[in-house]
N, C-alpha and C positions, 0 to 999 in steps of 0.2 A: 418124276424128277424132284430132287430136293433142292434147297436154296444154298446148300453149302458148297465147298470146293469140289469141282468136277462133277457137279450135279448130285452130290450125295446129301443125305439129310443131316441135320445137325446132331440128331441122336446117334446116327451111325458114326459120325466123326468123334463124338464124345466117348462112345463105347470103344472105338479103335484106340483112342489115346489112352484110356484106362488099361486096355488089354496089353498094349505095347509096354507100358510102364510095369505092369505086373509081370510080364514075361521077361523083360530085359533088365529092369532096374534103372533104366534111363528114361527121361521124359521123352515121349514120342519115339522111344527106341534109339535116341541119338547118342551113339557111342562116341562119335567124333564131332568136334565143333569145327567144321570145315571152314566156315566163313571167318571165324575168329583166328584160326591158324593161318589162313591164306592172306588175310589183310586185317590185322588187329586194329589198326587205326580207323579203317572204314567201319569195322564192326562196332567199335566204341562210339564213333560218331553217330551211327544209326541208333544205338541204344539211348544216347543222351538227347538226341532229337525227340525220341518218344517221351522221355522224362520231361524235356523242355515243353513239349506240347501240353502235358498234363499240368505242369506248374503254371504255365501261361493261362490256361483255362481257370485254374483256381484263383490266381491273382486278379484276373478280370472279374470273376464272379464276386469276389470280396467287395468290389466297389460298385456293383450294380444290384446286389442283394439288398433287401430291406430289413431283415431281422438283425438285431444287435448280436445275437449269438454267432452270426456269420460275419458281420462287419467289424464287430468289436473283439469278439473272442476267437475269431477265425476257426469256427467249428465246421470245417468242410474239408473235402478231399476229392480229387478226380483221378481217373485212371483209364488205361487202355487194356483191352482183353482180347484173347484169341477167339476164333469162331466157337470154340468149345467152352469159353467162359473162364479161361485161366488168366490170372493177372500177369501182364507183361511189364508194365511200368506204371508208377504212381507218382503223384505230386507229394509235396509235404502236407502235413495236416493231421487229422484224426486217424491215426494208423490202425484203429480198431477195424477199419474197413478194408484192410489189405485183402481179406478173403470174403467179406460179406457180399460185396457186389458180385464176386465170382459165384458164390452160392446162389444168388438171385438169378443170374444168367443160366446157371445149370438147372435151376428150378423151372425156368421157362422151357428149356430144351427137353428135360425129362417129362414134363407134362404136356408135350406136343403142341406148344404154342405155334410151332411152325405151320401147322395145319388149321388150328383153331385157337385164336382168332386170325392167325397169319402174321408173318413178319416180312416187312418190306422196307425199302429206303424211305426215311422220313417218319417211321413209326416211333412212338414214345411209350415206354413201359416204366411204371412206377410201383414201388412197394414201400411200406414201413412195417411190414408184417414179419414178425420174428420167425414164423413158420416157413417163410419163403425167402430167407436170406437176410432179413433185417436184424436189428439188435433190440430196439425198443421204439415206441410210437413216435418219439420226438425226432429220430433220425430217419429222414425220407430219402430213398434211393431212386435215382433216375438212370436208366440205361437206354441207349439207342443203337441200332445196328449200323454197321459200316459195310457198304457194298462196293464191289469192283467188277465191272462188266457182268452184272447180273448175279454174282456170287457173293454170299455173305462172308466177309474175310475178317471180321472183328466186331468189337463193341466199344463204345465210349460210355463211361459212367461217372456219376457224381453223387455226392451225399452232402446234405446240409442238416444241421441241427436246428429245429424250429423253436420259435419263441413261445408258442401257445398251440395246443392241439385239441382243445374243445372237450377235455375230460370233465368229469363231475367236479374235480378240483381245478382251480385255475392254474395256468402255467403249462410247462412243457412235459413234466414228468410227475404224474400223480403219485403220491406217496402212500396213500391208504386204500387204493383200489383193491377189492377182494377178487374180482374177476375181470376178464377183458372187456366186458360190457360197460365198465366204468372208465375206460381208458381214453375215450374220445375218438379222434379222427383216424380210421383205419383205411389204408389202401392196400388191397390184398393181391399183389402181383397182377396189376391191371394194365391193359393197353388203354392209354388215356388220350391218345391223339395220333394223327397221321399227317403226312406232308409238312412235318415240322411245326404243326399247330395243334394246340389242345382242343379236344372236343368241347363244344359249348356246354354240354350237360356236365362235364367235369369241372369247368370253371364255375358254373352255378353251384355245384356241390361244394366246392371250396369256399364259396361266398358264405355259406351257412354252416361250414364245418367247425369254425372256431370263433372265439370272441375277438380275434385280431385277424380278420380275413385278408386285409390288404397286404400285410406282411407275408402271409402264407402264399398268396397268389403271386406276388412279386418274386419271392424266393423260388417258387416253382418255375417261373419263366427264366430266372437267372440260372438255375441249375440246367435247364434245357439249353440255354445259350452256351454254357460251358461245354456241354457234350457236343454241340454242333461245332464249336471251335476246334475241339479235338478231332472230330470226324473229318473236317476239311483239311486240317493239318496232316492227318494220316494219309489222305489222298495225295498231298504234296510230297510226302515222304516216299510214297510208292512211285510217283513220277520221277523222283530223283534217284532212287536206289533200284527201281525195277520191281515188278510184281513177284517174280520167282525169288529174288533176294529177300523181299519182305516176308514171305511165307516161311522160308528157311530160317531167317534171322529171329523171328518172334519165338520160334521153338528153341533155337539155340540159346537165346537169352534166358529162357526159363531153366533149361538144363544147366547153363552156366551158373545161374543163381543157386540151383540145388547143390552143385559141386562146391561153390564158394561157401555155402552154409556149412556143409560137412567139414570142409577144411578148417573153418573158424572154430567149429565145435571141438574137433580133435585137438586143435592147437591150444584152446583156452580153458577147457573144462576137464576135470578128472572124472573118468567113468565111475559110475556107482549109483547108489540109491540115496536120494535126498528126501527127507520127510519133513512136513510142516502141517499146519492146522489153521483153518480159517473159521470164524464164527461171526454171526450177526444177531444181536438181540433186538427184538421188536416189542417193546413194552406198550402195547396198544389197548390194554384192558380198560383203562380208565379214561380213554379219550372220548369226549362227546362227539356227536355229529357223524361218526363213521358208521359203516354198515355193520349190523350185529355179527355177521360171521367173521368179520375182520377184527372185532373188538375183543382181542385176547392177547395174552403175552406169549410170544413165541421165541424159541431159540433155534436158529438155523446154523448148521455146522457141517464141516466136511474135513476129513483128512486130505492132505495133498501129498502125492508122491511123485517126484521127478526122477526118472531113470535115464541117466546119461549112458548111452550105449557106445561100445568101442568103435563101431563102424560109423559113428557120427550121426546118430539119430537121437531124438528125445521122445520118450514115452511118458506122458503125463496122466496120472490116474487120480480120479476123485472117488474111488471106491470107498463106500462108507458114508457118503453124503446123506443128510437127512431128507425127508420127503418134501415134495412140493407143498405149497400151502395157499391159503386165501390171503395172499399179500402180493404186491407187484414186483417182488424180487426174484421170481422164478426165471430160470434160464432155459434156453434151447441150445442144441449143438451150434447153430449159427452164431448165437450170442456168445457162447463160450469160445468159439474160434476168434471172435472179435477181441475178447479179453486177452486171449493168448498172445495176439499179435501186438497189442499195445506195449506189452512188456518185452516180448522177444525182439522187436525192432530196436527198442532202446538199448538193450543189453548185448545183443549179438549181431544184428544186421544193420546197424546204423550207418555204415559206410559202404555197404555192398549193394548188390542188385536185389532190391526188395520186391519180390514177386512170388508167384505160386511155386517156384522152385524150392524156396525155403519151406513152404507149407507141406511139400511132399516128405520132408524129413522129420515132421513132428506128428505124433499120433496122440489123441486124447481118449481116455477111457471115461465115459460119462454114463453112469448107471441110469437106466431108464426108470422113470417114476420118481427120481430124486429131484432135488431143487436145481441140479445142474442139467437135467434133461427131463423136464416135466412131460408126462404122458396124458395130462388132463387138457383136452383141446380148448377149454375156456379159461385156462389159467391166466392170471394177470402177469404181464411182463414189462410194464411201462417204465419201470426203473430197475431193470436187470443190473444196472451199475451198483445197486445196493449190495449185491453179492459179488459181482465181477471184480470191482475195484479191490476189496480186501483179498479176494482169492488170488488175483494175479500180482498183487503186491507181495504176497507170500511166495508165489512162484519166482518173482524177481529176487527175493531174498535168498531162495535156495540156489538159484543160478549164481548169485553173488558168492555164496559159499564155495561153489565150484571154481569160480574165478580166483577167489582167495587161495584155494588149495593149489592152483597152478602158479601162484605168485603174482597174478595180475592185480595188484592192489589198487592201481589207478582206475581199474574197470569196476571195482566193487561199488555198487550203488543200491540204495534202498528206496524204491519208488513208493513211498509209504504215506504221503500226506493224505489226510482224511477228506471225505467228500460230504459237504453239507450244502443242502439246497433249500432255497427260499422261493416259494410260489406265492405271488401276489395276484389279487384280482377283485373286481367289484365295479361300483358306479361312482363317478366323480360328480362334482357339483354342477357340471354342465349336462349331467344325465348320460354321459358317454360311458359305454361298457368297455372295459379293458382288462387284460390279464397277461402275465408274463412271468417267467422265472428269472430271478436275479442270479446270474450265472458267474458272479465274480470269483467263485471258487476255482474258475479256470486259471487263476493265478494264485494257487495255494502254495504249500510248502513241500519240499522234498525231504526224504530222509537223508541221513548223513552218508558220506563215503568213507572209505578206509584211509583217506589222506586229507580230507577237509570236511568242513561243516556242510550241512544241508543248505538248500537254497531258500532264502526268505522271500516269500511272496512273489514267486516267479516260476512256478512249476505245476503241471498237471499230468498225471500218469497217462491220461488218454490223449493229450495234445501237447507236445513239447514246445509249441509256440504260445506259451501261456500269456494271458493278458487279462487284467481286471476289467477292462472296459471303462468307458467314460460315464461317470455318475450322472452327468447332465442329460445324457440320452435317455436313461431310464426315468429321470424326473420328468422328462417330456412325455413319456408314455403313460405315467400314472401319478396319482396324488401322494407320492412319497418324496421326501427330501433327505438326502444324506446329511446327517449332522456329525458324523464321525466315521473315519476309517483309521484305525490305530493299532499298532502292535501291542500285544498284551505281555507283560513281564512273566517269565517263568513258564511260558506256554510252548514248550518243545520237549522232545524226547532227550533226556540227559545222556551224556556219553563223553568218551574221550574226544569224539567229534559229535557235536550236537545236531539234532534235526533242525530243519528250518523252523523259525519261530512263528507261532500262531498270531493271528490278528482278529479284529472284530469290526463289524460295521453296525451303525445305529441309524435308524430311519425315523423321521417324524412324519406321521400321517397328517396331511394337510390338503384340504380340498376334496374330501371324500364324503359321499352320502352313505355308502355302504361298502365296507371293504373287508376282505378275508385274507388271512395268511396261513400257509401250512409249511412246515419245515421239518426236516429230519436229517440226521447226520450219523456217521460211523462212530462207534465207541460210546457205550452208555456209561461205563465206569472209567475206562481209559481208552487210549487209541486202539484201533482194531488190529494192529500188528505189533508184535514184540520187537525189541531192539535186537541188534546182532552183536554177539561176543561181549555181552554185558551191558549193552546200550538199553535205555529205557524206551517204552512206548510214549507217544504223545499223550497229553491229558484228554479227558472227555470233552466233547463238544457240548454246547448248550445254547439255548435261545432265551431271550428275555422279553417281557412285555411290561411296560410302565404305563399305567393309566391313572387319571385323576390327579396328576402332579404337573404343575406348571414348569415348563422347561427353563424359563428364566430363573425360577427359584432354585432349581437344581444347579444351575451354573453359579449362582451366588454362593450356594452351600459348599460346592466342591472346587470352585474356581474354574471349572470346565464341565462339560457333559460327562458324567461318570461312565467309565468303560472298563476299567480293570476289574479283575475278579474280586479283589478285596473291596473295591468301591461298590460293586453290585451287591456283595454280601452285606456291606454296611447299610446300603439303601434298603435291602430286603428286611434287615432287622428293625430298621426304623419305621418302615412303611409296609408291613406285611400284607396289608389289604390292597396295596397299590402296585405291588411288584410280583410278577410270576416268573419263575425260572423253570424251564422245561427242556426235556430232551426228546420229546415227541409232541411238537406243538401244532395245534390246529385251532386258530383263533378266528371265529366267524363274526365277531362283533367289534371290529376295530373302529374307533371314532377319531375325529379330528383332535389333535393334541396328544394322542397316544404315541408312545415311543416303542419301537420294537427293534430287536438286535439279534445278531447271530455271531457266535464265536467260531472261527475256523481253526481247528486244532493244528498243532505243530507236527513236524515230521519225526521219524524214529531216530534214536541215537545209535551210535556205533562205539563199542568199547566201553571200558570201565570209566565212569565219571571221575574217579579218583586219579586216573592217569591223564586227565586233561591238563594241558599247559596252563599254568596259573596266569600267564599274561593274557591268554585268550579269555579266561574267566573275568579278569579285570576289564578287558575291553567290552565284554558283554554287559558288565555292570554299568560302565560309563555310557554305553549306548542304550541303556534301558531295557536290555533283553532279559536280564535276571536281576533279582533283588540281592541285597547283602545276605539275607537269611539263606537263600538258595546257594549262594556262593560258598557259605560255610557248611550248611547242613548236607548238601548234595555233593558239591565238588571238593569240600574240605579245603577251601582256599580262604585265607584271612586277608581282607583288603582294608587298608587304613588310609586315613588322610594325613599327608605330611606336607607342610609348606604350601597348602592350597592345591596339592595334586594327590590323586589316588595312587597308592603303591601297594605291592604285594609284600606282606610280612612272611618271608620264606621260612624262617625258623619256626614260627607258629603254624605255618601251613604244613611243614613236614611232621610236626608233632601231632596236629589234628588228623592228618591222613593216617598216620600209624595207629592212632587211637581208634579211628573208624574201622580199620582193617581188623583190629583185635575184636571190636564189637561184633563184626560180621562172623568171625569164628565162634564167638560165644553164642550167637543166635543160631548158628548153623545146625541143621539136623541131618544125621547120616541118612543116605538114600534108603537103606533098609528100614529105618524107623519111619521115615515118611511113607514108604510103601505100605507098611503094616497099618499105619493110622488111616491112610486113604482107603485101603481095602476094607477096613472096618466101617467107614462111612458108606461105602458102596453096598456092603452086605446089609447094613441097616437102612439103606436107600434114603440117606439123608442129603438129598439134593433137591434144589427147587424143581417144581413140577414141570416147567417148560424144558429144562435140561433133561429130566428123566424121559419126557416124551420124545425129545430129539434122539436120544440114545436108543430108545426102543424102536424107533423108526429105522435107524441104521442097522440094528440087530436083525430086524425083519427083512430089510431090503438086500443086505449084503452078507453072504456066507463068509467071505474073506474077512470082513470087519468083525463078524461074530467070533470067528476062530481066533483072530489076533487079540480081541478085547478080553475074551474069557480066558485065553491062555496067559496073557500078561497079568491079570488080576487073580489067576488061579480060581476061576469060578466054574460052576457046572455049565455045560453047553446050553442048557435050556434056560439060563438065567435071563430074567427080564426085570426092569424096574417097575 
């Protein structure tokens, strides 16, 4: 006898679900939505009770968890799942986990956990393993079974992003790990407790798993509490609606979500083939302290093709992606599913039934052995975000082109703000060991929309409920003091509508015996995603370290702590031995009095900057978002001061813009000439070594990429760099 419905095994139920969908095209073969048709009000009340249970669990856990990533940045989500592990309803939060918890439950079923180690009421299962449904080490998943009269009738699950995971680097996401053995605390799809209590040995293991065990343990308990709240609420829902209604309704809800997604897709997107490109440069060759096999410059890239099909499905292909590598940006299918849903929910499913019904309508092609589907079992995946964020920002841009083509201008959105992470850790003057990631990038910038500017300092692609968090809480955790959080002028993607503007934080190291910082961000030269319809990318991110200079002297010299790009450049020219500017920082020797800082790049622009309303340019200048130089040089707007007020000189603005358009035409190169020049470079193999290596990998891994690449450039099929 199995533990599933009517004494069947969970594996049998999962196989039946898949077979029925394959055979009929409907989830669980449900051609009719009987409950919805018979009593739509009762049906909707049932669904929103399920959503309410998930949201209630999340809101409760926010206030009982210990980690700032949970309490301050709201990096968590909870959901309810069918016996087979399909998502029924989810809370708000980090929508990356729409399907990852589903993948985890299916992993338990497919690997026969029902028999070994067994599944019963009160059991607790945990993973942060990307091979078993997770995304990366910092996101820890908990699921518990829900039973009714001896039958497993569902699962409750929750995810939180942890502050510190015990990697060789301090913090939650190691940036330079070459293999998984450097990533810290791994829980590999384990049964970690029963009777709603954790095993003692698991609690002892957590005690020594990280540099901040109290936060980890308390978050573990909070996550379990959220799952128990959902389980008990589901039992109340069954009492109210009846068991037979419950089983029928959870399946109808998923089929309803599938149909709703298809309807939305047909309504809003033009069928066709949309193509883009994503890349990530990792210039690690000259970084001290990191493992020798990771100390190399690497170029990671992939074409992205989104095929919108007439029947209302999406096929997303990464064919041509470069190979996995000795860096922590490798991805697995589970991680890629997570990335897919952070963008899909925001652009297409934001007001519908977000569940695995939508997931049935989207298929991903992830070439095995590539960076999007590594086949090396020991590959590092601790910061899969490094590749996921730019990849699915490009996906979001391509979906926006489809929305634009249908005329839904208000729906066009570029989820493009960069991702820059700062990991701190070491020993303070009390001898206390501590470590954490400063996760204030959770309130970064968005790209522009087709009708308005991007969001300044209030957006994260992975979590719409963006928040910088309170500086004082982090100052309590470690010997760092915020001395500045400030917008940086000219730090956005220019356009008719600009991207959200970038900002920077500066920290003073105070009260440390030994302290380390590591950081990395997207975009070595410019932002990682181009603008749309003439919009510019955001500027490159950077980190700074100022040592051997007294902070009070700097304030006297500048009138404030220097933060703008021009001020940092001036400081660097004057004190070249005291100022370091880096885009791949790993500083292991921070001392009291040192100042470190991180610039969070701006979002991507939309449309031609020369088409921007001059009044918006003037307002940006008054608000310190742009300089007068950028107003004229980029936007072609002449701003003057008259009678104590700033005004736009429209005659000079028209003249300047016409002049700039003529200059563009003079600089322009016919596509044929560009193609001939670039082909000559390719034949001479005049590309940087990391880029040549990446293209060779793609030519070896993908026949389709090889065919398209050699055909476009008119090269022999056997061409290699």
